[in-house]
N, CA, C and O of each residue as an XYZ file, in Angstrom:
408
protein
N     -79.205     17.200     -5.541
C     -79.048     15.920     -6.178
C     -77.880     15.210     -5.516
O     -76.761     15.723     -5.477
N     -78.156     14.030     -4.999
C     -77.134     13.230     -4.338
C     -76.533     12.255     -5.341
O     -77.243     11.585     -6.091
N     -75.210     12.195     -5.333
C     -74.558     11.178     -6.153
C     -73.860     10.206     -5.229
O     -73.297     10.593     -4.205
N     -73.900      8.993     -5.588
C     -73.267      7.962     -4.781
C     -72.183      7.293     -5.605
O     -72.292      6.131     -5.995
N     -71.133      8.062     -5.856
C     -70.035      7.554     -6.671
C     -69.264      6.470     -5.941
O     -68.718      5.562     -6.568
N     -69.218      6.561     -4.631
C     -68.461      5.570     -3.870
C     -69.080      4.186     -3.998
O     -68.369      3.181     -3.974
N     -70.377      4.129     -4.132
C     -71.035      2.830     -4.251
C     -70.699      2.170     -5.575
O     -70.731      0.943     -5.675
N     -70.379      2.951     -6.589
C     -70.095      2.415     -7.905
C     -68.599      2.324     -8.202
O     -68.213      1.959     -9.312
N     -67.752      2.651     -7.225
C     -66.307      2.635     -7.462
C     -65.843      1.206     -7.692
O     -66.319      0.287     -7.025
N     -64.922      1.006     -8.627
C     -64.447     -0.354     -8.888
C     -63.681     -0.899     -7.680
O     -62.901     -0.188     -7.047
N     -63.918     -2.149     -7.385
C     -63.258     -2.819     -6.265
C     -62.181     -3.748     -6.822
O     -62.409     -4.417     -7.831
N     -61.017     -3.800     -6.185
C     -59.971     -4.703     -6.675
C     -60.359     -6.157     -6.445
O     -61.038     -6.487     -5.473
N     -59.924     -7.003     -7.341
C     -60.203     -8.432     -7.241
C     -59.316     -9.029     -6.147
O     -58.092     -9.006     -6.282
N     -59.897     -9.563     -5.067
C     -59.090    -10.099     -3.966
C     -58.178    -11.243     -4.401
O     -57.156    -11.479     -3.758
N     -58.514    -11.949     -5.459
C     -57.683    -13.058     -5.918
C     -56.378    -12.557     -6.534
O     -55.379    -13.276     -6.550
N     -56.389    -11.325     -7.040
C     -55.202    -10.782     -7.699
C     -54.352     -9.915     -6.770
O     -53.276     -9.460     -7.158
N     -54.825     -9.690     -5.563
C     -54.060     -8.872     -4.621
C     -52.851     -9.647     -4.122
O     -52.932    -10.843     -3.843
N     -51.741     -8.951     -4.015
C     -50.537     -9.563     -3.464
C     -50.209     -8.868     -2.158
O     -50.176     -7.639     -2.085
N     -49.974     -9.642     -1.155
C     -49.584     -9.047      0.121
C     -48.066     -9.031      0.188
O     -47.416    -10.005     -0.190
N     -47.505     -7.944      0.661
C     -46.043     -7.892      0.743
C     -45.551     -8.905      1.765
O     -46.081     -9.010      2.871
N     -44.541     -9.636      1.375
C     -44.009    -10.642      2.293
C     -42.846    -10.050      3.072
O     -42.035     -9.296      2.534
N     -42.783    -10.400      4.320
C     -41.691     -9.946      5.165
C     -40.472    -10.813      4.896
O     -40.612    -12.006      4.624
N     -39.287    -10.237      4.967
C     -38.099    -11.049      4.719
C     -37.935    -12.099      5.814
O     -38.103    -11.820      7.001
N     -37.612    -13.277      5.393
C     -37.388    -14.356      6.351
C     -35.917    -14.393      6.717
O     -35.094    -13.729      6.086
N     -35.590    -15.167      7.731
C     -34.194    -15.281      8.154
C     -33.350    -15.835      7.016
O     -32.202    -15.429      6.836
N     -33.916    -16.764      6.246
C     -33.169    -17.365      5.153
C     -32.908    -16.341      4.046
O     -31.805    -16.299      3.501
N     -33.902    -15.514      3.705
C     -33.703    -14.534      2.643
C     -32.743    -13.438      3.083
O     -32.022    -12.885      2.253
N     -32.719    -13.110      4.382
C     -31.783    -12.098      4.877
C     -30.346    -12.587      4.785
O     -29.430    -11.802      4.541
N     -30.151    -13.897      4.982
C     -28.800    -14.441      4.914
C     -28.261    -14.413      3.495
O     -27.055    -14.258      3.303
N     -29.123    -14.558      2.495
C     -28.664    -14.600      1.118
C     -28.389    -13.212      0.556
O     -27.679    -13.082     -0.442
N     -28.937    -12.174      1.178
C     -28.698    -10.814      0.701
C     -27.309    -10.362      1.130
O     -26.885    -10.644      2.250
N     -26.598     -9.666      0.250
C     -25.271     -9.187      0.646
C     -25.389     -8.107      1.721
O     -26.316     -7.297      1.713
N     -24.445     -8.117      2.625
C     -24.432     -7.114      3.695
C     -24.085     -5.758      3.095
O     -23.291     -5.684      2.158
N     -24.666     -4.689      3.619
C     -24.325     -3.368      3.084
C     -22.854     -3.068      3.325
O     -22.297     -3.397      4.373
N     -22.242     -2.438      2.335
C     -20.819     -2.114      2.439
C     -20.633     -0.954      3.410
O     -21.380      0.023      3.363
N     -19.648     -1.057      4.282
C     -19.398      0.070      5.188
C     -18.844      1.249      4.403
O     -18.138      1.081      3.409
N     -19.178      2.439      4.871
C     -18.685      3.642      4.203
C     -17.183      3.750      4.424
O     -16.702      3.508      5.531
N     -16.441      4.111      3.388
C     -14.998      4.251      3.578
C     -14.708      5.405      4.534
O     -15.320      6.471      4.462
N     -13.768      5.160      5.417
C     -13.410      6.190      6.385
C     -12.511      7.220      5.716
O     -11.755      6.908      4.796
N     -12.608      8.440      6.194
C     -11.740      9.496      5.687
C     -10.312      9.184      6.113
O     -10.089      8.666      7.207
N      -9.352      9.492      5.262
C      -7.974      9.230      5.655
C      -7.634     10.033      6.905
O      -8.102     11.161      7.065
N      -6.830      9.464      7.782
C      -6.511     10.182      9.014
C      -5.757     11.467      8.716
O      -4.965     11.537      7.776
N      -6.012     12.470      9.523
C      -5.316     13.747      9.359
C      -3.842     13.542      9.676
O      -3.501     12.754     10.559
N      -2.974     14.237      8.971
C      -1.550     14.094      9.256
C      -1.246     14.485     10.695
O      -1.875     15.383     11.256
N      -0.281     13.802     11.278
C       0.147     14.099     12.637
C       0.752     15.501     12.661
O       1.406     15.918     11.706
N       0.529     16.218     13.749
C       1.030     17.595     13.855
C       2.549     17.650     13.736
O       3.094     18.654     13.276
N       3.237     16.592     14.140
C       4.699     16.569     14.050
C       5.139     16.573     12.591
O       6.229     17.050     12.274
N       4.301     16.048     11.705
C       4.629     15.988     10.283
C       4.393     17.320      9.573
O       4.778     17.473      8.414
N       3.773     18.276     10.243
C       3.401     19.531      9.604
C       4.470     20.601      9.822
O       5.184     20.594     10.825
N       4.561     21.505      8.872
C       5.507     22.610      8.967
C       4.845     23.853      8.388
O       4.167     23.789      7.363
N       5.050     24.988      9.059
C       4.536     26.262      8.564
C       5.653     26.964      7.814
O       6.749     27.149      8.344
N       5.371     27.352      6.585
C       6.336     28.064      5.753
C       5.714     29.393      5.371
O       4.578     29.443      4.901
N       6.463     30.471      5.573
C       6.005     31.807      5.184
C       6.920     32.270      4.068
O       8.129     32.407      4.257
N       6.337     32.511      2.907
C       7.117     32.899      1.730
C       6.625     34.233      1.193
O       5.455     34.586      1.335
N       7.536     34.960      0.577
C       7.181     36.203     -0.104
C       6.780     35.844     -1.532
O       7.564     35.246     -2.269
N       5.567     36.206     -1.917
C       5.097     35.984     -3.283
C       5.677     37.089     -4.154
O       5.366     38.265     -3.965
N       6.515     36.710     -5.100
C       7.198     37.696     -5.938
C       6.225     38.469     -6.824
O       6.433     39.654     -7.084
N       5.180     37.818     -7.281
C       4.231     38.471     -8.186
C       3.447     39.569     -7.479
O       3.274     40.656     -8.030
N       2.969     39.297     -6.259
C       2.132     40.276     -5.565
C       2.903     41.085     -4.532
O       2.446     42.145     -4.105
N       4.072     40.591     -4.129
C       4.852     41.298     -3.119
C       4.330     41.097     -1.708
O       4.760     41.796     -0.790
N       3.413     40.156     -1.513
C       2.878     39.909     -0.172
C       3.286     38.511      0.294
O       3.750     37.687     -0.495
N       3.105     38.266      1.578
C       3.477     36.984      2.159
C       2.374     35.954      1.963
O       1.187     36.281      1.944
N       2.795     34.708      1.818
C       1.884     33.577      1.697
C       2.252     32.587      2.797
O       3.423     32.251      2.970
N       1.252     32.125      3.535
C       1.446     31.184      4.638
C       1.023     29.799      4.160
O      -0.111     29.600      3.726
N       1.955     28.838      4.244
C       1.676     27.483      3.766
C       1.888     26.488      4.896
O       2.858     26.579      5.648
N       0.969     25.540      5.005
C       1.153     24.393      5.887
C       1.539     23.236      4.984
O       0.800     22.872      4.069
N       2.716     22.656      5.252
C       3.272     21.622      4.385
C       3.499     20.343      5.184
O       3.930     20.390      6.336
N       3.206     19.208      4.569
C       3.510     17.911      5.166
C       5.000     17.670      4.971
O       5.476     17.620      3.836
N       5.740     17.520      6.060
C       7.195     17.339      5.990
C       7.584     16.061      5.255
O       8.614     16.029      4.582
N       6.787     15.023      5.371
C       7.143     13.732      4.783
C       6.912     13.688      3.281
O       7.729     13.143      2.540
N       5.798     14.261      2.830
C       5.439     14.157      1.412
C       5.714     15.427      0.626
O       5.797     15.389     -0.602
N       5.858     16.560      1.323
C       6.042     17.834      0.635
C       4.740     18.428      0.132
O       4.747     19.483     -0.502
N       3.625     17.768      0.404
C       2.314     18.231     -0.054
C       1.909     19.499      0.691
O       2.054     19.587      1.911
N       1.397     20.487     -0.058
C       0.874     21.707      0.553
C      -0.537     21.393      1.040
O      -1.430     21.119      0.238
N      -0.733     21.433      2.354
C      -2.023     21.111      2.953
C      -2.942     22.322      2.932
O      -4.130     22.201      2.634
N      -2.397     23.484      3.247
C      -3.181     24.716      3.324
C      -2.302     25.871      2.889
O      -1.128     25.933      3.254
N      -2.860     26.784      2.115
C      -2.121     27.965      1.673
C      -3.031     29.171      1.823
O      -4.132     29.203      1.273
N      -2.562     30.165      2.573
C      -3.368     31.354      2.834
C      -2.565     32.615      2.550
O      -1.390     32.689      2.909
N      -3.177     33.603      1.914
C      -2.508     34.898      1.766
C      -2.516     35.633      3.105
O      -3.330     35.336      3.979
N      -1.613     36.583      3.257
C      -1.490     37.323      4.514
C      -2.817     37.974      4.911
O      -3.183     37.958      6.086
N      -3.530     38.539      3.957
C      -4.803     39.206      4.262
C      -5.785     38.233      4.918
O      -6.507     38.610      5.840
N      -5.814     36.995      4.450
C      -6.719     35.992      5.027
C      -6.296     35.635      6.452
O      -7.147     35.478      7.327
N      -5.000     35.507      6.690
C      -4.503     35.202      8.037
C      -4.871     36.336      8.993
O      -5.284     36.080     10.124
N      -4.727     37.575      8.553
C      -5.086     38.722      9.395
C      -6.591     38.754      9.657
O      -7.018     39.083     10.764
N      -7.394     38.416      8.655
C      -8.844     38.362      8.832
C      -9.223     37.296      9.861
O     -10.096     37.509     10.701
N      -8.557     36.156      9.781
C      -8.822     35.076     10.732
C      -8.440     35.507     12.146
O      -9.159     35.220     13.103
N      -7.317     36.189     12.272
C      -6.837     36.628     13.585
C      -7.810     37.607     14.219
O      -8.022     37.572     15.431
N      -8.398     38.470     13.421
C      -9.329     39.476     13.931
C     -10.740     38.929     14.140
O     -11.577     39.605     14.737
N     -11.014     37.730     13.662
C     -12.344     37.141     13.794
C     -12.662     36.772     15.232
O     -11.764     36.457     16.013
N     -13.941     36.812     15.577
C     -14.391     36.532     16.941
C     -14.146     35.074     17.332
O     -13.917     34.786     18.507
N     -14.190     34.148     16.364
C     -14.042     32.735     16.683
C     -12.587     32.266     16.709
O     -12.324     31.096     16.989
N     -11.646     33.156     16.422
C     -10.230     32.777     16.384
C      -9.674     32.575     17.785
O      -9.913     33.382     18.684
N      -8.936     31.496     17.958
C      -8.219     31.231     19.196
C      -6.766     30.968     18.837
O      -6.478     30.365     17.803
N      -5.859     31.413     19.679
C      -4.445     31.181     19.438
C      -4.203     29.689     19.269
O      -4.668     28.877     20.068
N      -3.475     29.341     18.224
C      -3.169     27.934     17.966
C      -4.196     27.217     17.128
O      -4.035     26.025     16.867
N      -5.247     27.888     16.693
C      -6.264     27.198     15.901
C      -5.832     27.006     14.452
O      -6.380     26.150     13.757
N      -4.863     27.784     13.984
C      -4.365     27.604     12.624
C      -3.239     26.578     12.628
O      -3.223     25.670     11.797
N      -2.307     26.716     13.551
C      -1.230     25.747     13.706
C      -1.088     25.407     15.176
O      -1.477     26.180     16.051
N      -0.527     24.245     15.429
C      -0.272     23.845     16.808
C       1.228     23.904     17.027
O       1.984     23.270     16.291
N       1.669     24.650     18.021
C       3.099     24.850     18.218
C       3.695     23.915     19.247
O       4.918     23.859     19.371
N       2.875     23.169     20.000
C       3.384     22.229     21.003
C       3.128     20.811     20.531
O       2.071     20.514     19.974
N       4.104     19.931     20.758
C       3.964     18.531     20.344
C       3.143     17.759     21.338
O       2.919     16.562     21.157
């Protein structure tokens, strides 16, 4: 038994169809320009950085801190075990944690 459902499918009324309109030069001018993404704040200059090694009284181990000299903000803080793990890692290169030359 053959059915011809396609022949009986409802057809849209061409009078009610809307074609999408392309933006014109005038409509593009009235649209607000997309806002640029805010840039990340620049990294502190290496001269502003200082490495501080402190003994943690609670654990009795050393803590390595990178501090911004100007603001006093702690940028990075690592326990000794983490520094040793980084040193032994295959991707570690001398100077990758701190830069010692200006």
